[in-house]
C-alpha positions in Angstrom: 162.5 16.3 -195.1 159.5 14.5 -193.8 156.2 16.1 -193.5 155.1 17.4 -190.1 152.9 15.1 -188.0 149.3 15.6 -188.8 146.3 15.9 -186.5 145.6 18.2 -183.7 143.9 18.2 -180.3 140.6 16.8 -181.5 140.7 14.4 -178.5 142.5 16.4 -175.9 144.8 14.3 -173.8 146.5 17.1 -171.9 145.1 20.6 -171.0 147.4 23.1 -169.3 145.3 26.0 -167.8 146.9 29.2 -166.5 150.0 27.6 -164.9 152.0 30.0 -162.8 155.2 29.7 -160.7 157.5 32.1 -158.9 160.9 31.8 -157.3 161.7 34.0 -154.3 158.9 36.3 -155.4 160.1 36.6 -159.0 157.6 35.1 -161.6 159.2 32.5 -163.9 155.8 31.4 -165.4 152.9 33.8 -165.2 150.1 32.4 -167.3 150.7 29.4 -169.6 147.8 27.5 -171.3 147.8 25.0 -174.1 146.3 21.7 -175.2 147.9 18.6 -176.6 145.8 16.0 -178.4 146.1 12.3 -178.2 148.9 11.3 -180.6 149.9 14.9 -181.3 153.5 16.1 -181.4 153.3 19.5 -179.9 156.2 22.0 -179.6 157.1 24.5 -176.8 159.2 27.4 -178.1 160.6 30.5 -176.6 164.0 32.1 -176.1 165.9 31.3 -172.9 164.1 32.6 -169.9 160.7 32.4 -171.5 159.5 29.7 -169.0 159.8 26.5 -171.0 162.0 24.6 -168.4 159.7 25.6 -165.6 156.6 24.4 -167.4 158.4 21.1 -168.2 159.3 20.7 -164.5 155.7 21.3 -163.4 154.3 18.8 -165.9 156.9 16.1 -164.9 156.4 16.5 -161.1 159.6 18.3 -160.2 157.9 21.5 -159.3 154.4 22.3 -157.9 152.6 25.2 -159.6 151.6 28.3 -157.6 148.5 28.6 -159.7 146.6 27.0 -162.6 145.9 23.4 -163.2 146.9 20.3 -165.3 144.1 18.2 -166.8 144.8 14.7 -168.2 142.0 13.0 -170.0 139.4 15.3 -168.3 140.7 14.8 -164.8 142.7 17.4 -162.8 146.0 15.9 -161.7 148.7 17.1 -159.3 152.0 15.3 -160.0 154.1 15.9 -156.9 157.2 13.9 -157.9 158.8 12.3 -160.9 157.6 8.9 -159.8 154.0 10.2 -159.4 154.2 11.7 -162.9 155.5 8.5 -164.3 152.6 6.5 -162.7 150.3 8.9 -164.6 152.0 8.1 -167.8 154.3 11.1 -168.1 158.0 10.4 -169.1 160.6 13.1 -169.4 163.8 13.0 -171.4 165.8 15.9 -169.9 168.5 17.8 -171.7 170.9 16.5 -168.9 171.5 12.8 -169.4 170.4 10.6 -166.5 171.8 7.3 -167.7 174.6 5.7 -165.8 177.8 4.8 -167.8 178.9 2.0 -165.4 175.7 0.0 -166.1 174.7 -1.9 -169.1 172.2 -0.6 -171.7 169.5 -3.0 -170.3 170.2 -2.0 -166.7 169.8 1.7 -167.7 166.5 0.9 -169.5 165.1 -0.6 -166.3 166.6 2.0 -163.9 163.9 4.1 -162.3 161.0 2.4 -164.1 158.1 2.3 -161.6 156.3 -0.2 -163.9 159.1 -2.8 -163.6 158.1 -5.9 -161.6 159.7 -6.4 -158.1 161.1 -9.7 -159.3 162.6 -8.9 -162.7 162.5 -11.6 -165.4 165.7 -10.9 -167.2 164.9 -12.8 -170.4 161.6 -10.9 -170.9 163.2 -7.6 -170.1 166.0 -8.2 -172.5 163.6 -9.1 -175.3 161.6 -6.0 -174.7 164.8 -3.9 -174.6 165.8 -5.4 -177.9 162.5 -4.5 -179.6 162.7 -0.9 -178.4 166.3 -0.5 -179.5 165.5 -1.9 -182.9 162.6 0.6 -183.2 165.0 3.4 -182.4 167.4 2.3 -185.2 169.9 0.9 -182.6 170.0 -2.7 -183.8 173.8 -2.6 -183.5 173.7 -2.0 -179.8 173.8 -5.1 -177.5 171.5 -4.7 -174.4 174.3 -6.3 -172.3 176.9 -3.7 -173.6 178.2 -1.2 -171.0 176.8 2.2 -171.7 180.4 3.6 -171.2 181.3 2.0 -174.5 178.8 4.2 -176.4 179.3 7.7 -177.8 177.4 10.7 -176.5 174.9 10.5 -179.3 174.1 6.9 -178.7 173.8 7.5 -175.0 171.2 10.2 -175.8 169.3 7.7 -178.0 169.3 5.2 -175.1 167.9 7.9 -172.8 165.1 8.4 -175.2 164.5 4.7 -175.6 164.4 4.4 -171.8 161.5 6.9 -171.7 159.7 5.2 -174.5 160.0 1.8 -172.7 157.9 3.1 -169.7 154.5 2.7 -171.4 154.2 6.5 -171.3 151.1 8.2 -172.6 152.9 11.6 -172.7 156.6 11.9 -173.5 158.3 15.2 -172.9 161.5 15.7 -174.9 163.6 18.6 -173.7 166.3 19.5 -176.3 166.7 15.8 -177.3 168.8 16.4 -180.4 171.2 19.1 -179.2 174.2 16.7 -179.2 173.1 14.3 -182.0 174.3 14.0 -185.6 171.8 14.4 -188.5 171.6 10.6 -188.9 171.0 10.1 -185.1 168.3 12.9 -185.2 166.5 11.1 -188.0 166.4 7.9 -185.9 164.9 9.9 -183.0 162.3 11.6 -185.3 161.3 8.2 -186.7 160.8 6.8 -183.2 158.8 9.9 -182.0 156.5 9.6 -185.1 156.1 5.9 -184.4 155.1 6.5 -180.8 152.7 9.3 -181.7 151.1 7.0 -184.3 150.3 4.6 -181.5 148.4 7.4 -179.7 151.1 8.6 -177.3 151.2 12.4 -177.0 154.6 14.2 -177.3 155.8 17.6 -176.1 158.9 18.6 -178.0 161.1 21.4 -176.6 163.9 22.6 -179.0 165.8 25.7 -180.0 166.3 24.2 -183.5 163.3 25.8 -185.1 163.6 24.0 -188.4 163.2 20.7 -186.4 160.1 22.1 -184.8 158.5 22.8 -188.1 159.5 19.5 -189.6 158.4 17.3 -186.7 155.5 19.0 -184.9 151.9 19.5 -185.7 151.5 22.7 -183.7 153.6 25.0 -181.5 152.9 27.0 -178.4 155.1 30.1 -178.1 156.1 31.3 -174.7 157.4 34.8 -174.0 158.2 36.3 -170.6 156.5 33.5 -168.8 153.3 33.6 -170.8 151.9 31.6 -173.6 151.3 34.2 -176.4 150.1 31.9 -179.3 149.4 28.3 -180.3 149.7 27.9 -184.1 149.7 25.0 -186.5 153.3 24.6 -187.8 152.0 24.4 -191.4 151.1 28.1 -191.1 154.6 29.2 -190.0 158.0 29.8 -191.4 161.1 30.0 -189.2 161.2 33.8 -189.5 157.6 34.1 -188.4 158.2 31.9 -185.5 161.2 34.0 -184.4 159.1 37.1 -184.5 156.4 35.4 -182.3 159.1 34.4 -179.8 160.7 37.8 -179.6 157.8 40.2 -180.0 159.7 43.2 -181.0 163.4 42.6 -181.7 165.5 43.6 -178.6 168.3 46.1 -178.8 171.4 46.7 -176.9 171.0 48.5 -173.6 172.6 51.9 -173.5 176.1 52.1 -172.1 179.7 52.5 -173.1 181.0 49.8 -175.4 184.5 48.6 -175.1 187.0 49.9 -177.7 189.9 47.9 -179.1 192.8 49.0 -176.9 195.2 49.1 -179.8 198.2 47.9 -177.7 198.6 44.5 -179.3 197.3 42.5 -176.3 195.1 39.7 -177.7 194.4 36.1 -177.8 194.7 34.7 -181.3 193.0 31.4 -182.0 193.5 29.6 -185.3 191.8 26.5 -186.6 190.8 25.2 -183.2 189.2 21.8 -183.6 187.6 19.3 -181.3 186.5 16.0 -183.0 182.8 15.8 -183.3 182.1 19.0 -181.4 184.1 22.0 -182.9 185.4 22.7 -186.5 187.9 25.3 -187.5 187.2 27.9 -184.9 189.3 31.0 -185.6 189.1 34.3 -183.6 191.3 37.2 -182.6 190.0 38.5 -179.2 191.5 41.8 -178.2 192.0 43.1 -174.7 189.5 45.7 -173.5 186.5 44.2 -175.4 183.9 41.6 -174.4 183.6 38.9 -177.0 180.4 36.8 -176.9 180.0 33.3 -178.4 176.3 33.0 -179.2 174.9 29.5 -179.6 172.5 26.9 -178.2 173.3 23.7 -176.5 175.6 21.6 -178.7 176.6 24.6 -180.9 180.3 24.3 -180.0 180.5 27.5 -178.0 181.1 25.7 -174.7 183.6 23.4 -176.4 185.6 26.3 -177.7 186.0 27.8 -174.2 186.8 24.4 -172.6 189.4 23.8 -175.3 191.0 27.2 -174.6 191.1 26.3 -170.9 192.9 23.0 -171.7 189.9 20.9 -170.8 189.4 19.2 -174.2 192.0 16.4 -174.4 191.5 16.0 -178.2 191.7 19.6 -179.1 194.0 20.7 -181.9 194.9 24.1 -183.3 197.0 27.1 -182.5 196.5 29.6 -179.6 198.7 32.6 -178.9 198.3 35.0 -176.0 200.2 38.3 -176.3 202.4 36.6 -179.0 203.3 33.6 -176.8 202.1 30.1 -177.7 199.6 28.6 -175.3 199.6 24.8 -175.1 196.3 23.0 -175.6 195.1 19.9 -173.7 196.8 21.0 -170.4 194.6 22.9 -168.0 197.5 23.6 -165.5 199.7 25.1 -168.3 196.7 27.1 -169.6 196.3 28.6 -166.1 200.0 29.4 -165.9 199.7 31.2 -169.2 197.2 33.5 -167.6 193.8 31.9 -168.6 191.1 31.7 -166.0 187.9 29.7 -166.8 184.5 30.0 -165.1 182.5 26.8 -165.9 178.8 26.7 -166.5 178.5 24.3 -163.6 179.7 26.2 -160.5 178.6 23.5 -158.1 180.5 20.6 -159.8 183.4 22.4 -161.4 183.9 25.6 -159.5 183.1 26.0 -155.9 183.9 24.2 -152.7 180.4 24.2 -151.4 181.2 23.2 -147.8 183.9 25.8 -147.4 183.6 29.5 -146.6 183.3 32.4 -149.0 186.7 33.6 -148.0 188.3 30.2 -148.7 186.6 30.0 -152.1 187.7 33.5 -153.1 191.3 32.8 -152.2 191.5 29.2 -153.4 193.6 30.0 -156.5 196.0 32.6 -154.9 197.2 31.0 -151.7 200.9 30.9 -152.8 200.8 34.7 -153.2 199.5 35.1 -149.7 202.1 32.8 -148.1 205.5 33.6 -146.6 207.9 30.7 -146.2 205.0 28.4 -147.0 202.7 29.8 -144.3 199.6 31.7 -145.0 199.2 34.6 -142.6 195.5 35.1 -141.5 195.6 38.9 -141.6 196.9 39.0 -145.1 194.3 36.4 -146.1 191.5 38.4 -144.5 192.6 41.7 -146.2 192.8 40.0 -149.6 189.3 38.4 -149.1 187.8 41.8 -148.0 189.2 43.5 -151.1 187.8 40.8 -153.4 184.4 40.8 -151.7 184.2 44.6 -152.1 185.2 44.3 -155.8 182.8 41.5 -156.4 179.8 43.1 -154.8 179.7 40.5 -152.0 178.7 41.6 -148.4 181.7 41.4 -146.1 179.6 39.8 -143.3 179.2 36.7 -145.5 182.9 35.9 -145.8 182.7 33.3 -143.1 179.5 31.7 -144.4 179.5 28.5 -146.3 179.1 29.0 -150.1 176.3 26.5 -150.0 174.2 28.9 -148.0 174.4 31.7 -150.6 171.9 32.5 -153.3 172.8 31.4 -156.9 173.7 35.0 -157.8 176.2 35.4 -154.9 177.7 31.9 -155.5 178.4 33.0 -159.1 179.9 36.3 -157.8 182.3 34.2 -155.7 183.2 32.1 -158.7 183.9 35.1 -160.9 185.5 37.1 -158.1 188.1 34.4 -157.6 189.6 35.4 -161.0 189.7 39.1 -160.4 192.5 41.4 -159.2 195.2 39.0 -160.2 198.3 40.2 -162.2 198.8 36.7 -163.6 195.3 36.5 -165.2 195.2 37.9 -168.8 192.2 36.1 -170.2 188.8 35.5 -168.6 186.7 32.7 -170.1 183.1 32.3 -168.9 180.5 29.7 -169.9 176.9 30.9 -169.2 178.1 33.5 -166.7 174.7 34.2 -165.3 173.0 30.8 -165.4 170.6 30.5 -162.5 171.1 34.1 -161.4 168.4 36.6 -160.7 168.1 40.0 -162.4 170.1 41.9 -159.7 172.9 39.3 -159.6 173.0 39.3 -163.4 173.6 43.1 -163.5 176.4 42.8 -160.9 178.1 40.0 -162.8 177.9 42.0 -166.1 179.5 44.9 -164.3 182.4 42.7 -163.1 183.0 41.5 -166.7 182.9 45.0 -168.1 185.3 46.2 -165.5 187.6 43.3 -166.2 187.7 44.2 -169.9 188.3 47.9 -169.0 191.3 46.8 -166.9 192.8 45.2 -170.0 191.7 41.6 -169.8 190.6 39.6 -172.8 187.0 38.6 -171.9 185.2 35.8 -173.8 181.9 34.4 -172.7 179.4 31.9 -174.1 175.7 32.3 -173.6 172.4 31.0 -174.9 170.6 34.1 -173.5 169.7 36.6 -176.3 169.3 39.6 -174.0 172.7 38.9 -172.3 174.4 38.6 -175.7 173.0 41.9 -176.9 173.6 43.7 -173.6 177.2 42.6 -172.9 178.9 41.6 -176.1 181.1 44.1 -178.0 181.7 41.5 -180.6 179.2 38.6 -181.0 180.2 35.4 -182.8 177.2 33.2 -183.7 177.7 29.4 -183.7 175.8 26.4 -184.7 176.7 22.7 -185.2 180.3 23.3 -184.1 181.0 26.1 -186.5 181.0 29.9 -186.7 178.2 31.2 -188.8 178.4 34.9 -188.2 180.2 37.8 -186.6 178.6 41.1 -185.5 179.7 44.4 -183.9 177.8 47.5 -183.0 174.0 47.5 -183.1 172.7 44.0 -183.7 169.2 42.8 -184.6 168.1 40.1 -182.1 166.1 38.3 -184.7 169.2 37.9 -186.9 171.2 36.4 -184.0 168.4 34.0 -183.2 168.2 32.9 -186.9 171.9 32.3 -186.9 171.7 30.2 -183.7 168.7 28.1 -184.7 168.3 27.8 -188.4 170.2 26.7 -191.5 171.8 29.4 -193.6 169.9 28.5 -196.8 166.6 29.5 -195.1 164.9 26.2 -195.7 
């Protein structure tokens, strides 16, 4: 392991003072302050929902703060767009890739760069691209190579190289290593250290706490939308950082936990494998209980659910549902076997945004509502009303476009589509309450608990610690594509977070 970056905010480049931001009256960031020195690598840490992403969006020009201020080199700035932030020297590497596979590596490096000349000199641009790729440990990549020919890890490295090519004075890296191998991560770390050594400041956001302590000079801890401490990393261990992030360890909320029904209904998964993403995943999930897969981005939890739904074309292993074999790699056959999947991206992979709530609720059950191939409007309306009532959706919204609904109600439509169907035996959900407010979250949790009580096998994946503790009867922790722990009953939140973020040997 390399030593953490040295130096602190002796010459402050960035000062964040009392930032605040609310959404629909609900505070996401209440009071966040910290300082980043010139050439410092500074971490932001906190469990999901602590406010990290909102702070990053305010610093990178995607959101305007409701209060507080951002000071760069002594001057108050108000970045009101990504382009404005980039002109001020701020570059963001988001956890969602923004590179374009159809373009070459060089074209991706130039894409969106406000410093690029109007008339581009290709030879000079290619030479500069070549130097940056070499610095990133990517000497084997040709700038004229289509990005589509690269693996996901190499695409992430190109994304980071693109940010470093924009002459940034502050680079924000949001979960940059979540999908990278150890070797690729070392390339990224080397590049970050090199950039910091030239005086560029870096904000590093990661759930991998051992990486934070290895790479960063100091860390600001966020909790419930507030900055609660800024500490030199040399004064911290992973366990101490976890305690700072959680405050007191959370416990399960009171409520009835689902028992094993004991009637033999179960999904049995053995040696499920997805090359490069999931290794030897084995689980027996019984009907009547809610099974939670706990893991951060890149842990393999999402890959396990997608493989079970037939959406991973390279998946191998054995899956049985109620003692009948379920084929892998075929989403239509998985659906016919009784598996319903709720993606973590409801807008791209779930809902028909321009269609009504009613049409979305009934989209997967039209054959059952038809007679001689004709859907009868009255039957359709009765079915939609029943589903809306069960899902906690107001009946008067049935004719509204889904696009007009709040995030919580959109998610209820997505989940509600899977309910009340005799042909569904397993409900798989990836981040079931992503982008949902507190009220919507409680309603969706109720739906999942009721589905389990009706005898469905329910498996969900989440990065939200509170959600895992509240909803999971059985919690399986995952990291780097593998299962690292299994818990039932009362669970210590700090133990779960350690499993999800840190190596088992405690180093």
